[in-house]
N, C-alpha and C positions, 0 to 999 in steps of 0.2 A: 504424498496421493499422486504419483507420477503416473496421468492413464492419457491414453492416445482417445478423444472425443472426434464421433461425427456431425457435422453441422450442416444443415442445409438454412436456407431461407426459401419458402415454395413459395412466397407469396410477390419475392420480385425472380422467381423460378430460375432460380439459384439449387441447383438441387445438393445432393449428398456429399460433402470430402470432410476428412480427418485432416485432425489436428493434433498434432504430439506435445503434452507440456515441457518437453523436452527440449530446449534450444540448442545444448549441446554438451560431449560429454570431457571431462579433463579429470586427470589421472585419477582417473575411474569414480567420481563422483556427477552425477548428474547433476547439469545446472538448469532451471525449471527458466520459464519464459519468467512469469512471475516472479522470481525473483530480477531477473532480466528489468524487467520493466518499471518492480518496484524501485529498481537503487536508480533508474533513468529519472524516475519520475522527483526522486529526492535531488538528484540532481539539480533536474531545472528549478526545480522549488527554492534550492541555493542557488542559481544564478540570478533569480529574478527577486531574490530577498535583497541581493546584492547590489543590484542596480537600482531597486530601490530607496533601501538602504538609503546610500549616496546624497540622496534627497535627503535627509533630516538627518543627516552630516554621521552618521555611524557608520564606521568602519568594515573594511573587509575581511579584518582578522576579529568585530565582534562577532558580524555573520557566522565565519567558521566557528567559534568560539560557543554561538547558541547552537550548531548544527552539531557538535561535535559532543553536547550535552543534553537536547533533546530528539536528535536520531535514536540513540542505543534507545532511550528512557520510553519517548512512546513507541516502540518495539515492544520495550517489555510490559507498557498499558496493553498496547494493543493484545498481547497473547495473554494477559491477566484475566482483560475482560471475557476473553471469550473462553479460558478457563472455567472462568466463574459463574458463565453462562449455559457449560456444556458443563456440568459436571460428571456427567454419568458416564461420560467416553473417554474419563480418564481413572488407573486402576492404581497408575505409580506415580511416585518422583519422578520419572523414567518418562512418562508419557506425558507430564505438567511439561518438562522441558526440551520435546522433540519437536521442535517445532518444523522440521521439515514435512512433518506427515499433516503436516497444512495447521489453521488454527492460529491468525488474528482479526478480532473486530476492529475495525475503524474508531467505533467509539470512542475505546479505551486510548488507545491512538492519539485524538485528538486531547483524550481530557488527563492524560499524563503531561504530552507534549502543553498545553496552553499552558497548566502548571509549571513545569520545567522554564519555559519562557518568564514567568512570572517572577520565578527566581533568582534568575540569569539576571532579567532587566535590573531584581531589587542592586544586585551584589555591582552590577557594570553601570548601575548609576542611568539606565536608558530608559525612558517610559514603554512602557509595555503597550500601550494603548497604541503609540507612534509606529513603532516596531511591529507590532501586530495589524497597523495597517498597510507596515511592506510585505509582511510574509503570509497572509491569508489568502490572498487571490494565488500565489506560488502552490499554498497545501489544498487547494484549490484544482490546479494543472495537476497536483502528483497523485493526488486523489482521481481525476481523471486517467492520469493513464495507468495508472495502478489497474485500471478497470479493464483494460486488457488486459491483463494478465490472469485475471479472472477467466475473463473469454477464453485464453490459450490454454485455461485447466479446467473449461469446459464446466464452472461455477457461478455459484450465484449469480442464480437466472430467477424469472419470476414464475408463476404460475400460467397453465398452459390455454391458450387463448387460438382462435381461428380470424384474429385481424392480419392485414395485409404484409405487415411488416411483423410477423410473426418469425420466431426460430425453431428451427427440430434440434433437437440434442438427444442424441447417444452417446455413453461414456463406454469407455472399456477399460 
């Protein structure tokens, strides 16, 4: 769902400006800001986890192993959660797998990611709670960065309000 949004912050005196959800195009494929920002968030999370994991004796390779399992399974969990909560929007199996049309839910990603870390911790014989302490702040950081992707898409906003810090939004 790539779009152009017109955004304003009238309470701050910032008039309307346009934001394109497409960052760039490569080989005819549009690359969305959302994808770039989520990816950057993941990289920041892994970097944070590497630094913190050293303090408890977990190696760089172990953190990479966690990431290689947790990221794809977390994305699948985020998609599955979204599909299950929005079943009326999906009319075919192709719709379910068409992630480029949007639809990830952080709750599903956190659930699937946590379960994956639990399983990988068991097999690697690394304390789940200790590793969780190393990675949880990085996950929060990644989520915060990813929310800027929602902003660039002109989505995931609240109700209309008249408070000073309100944002005006029109999607095209």
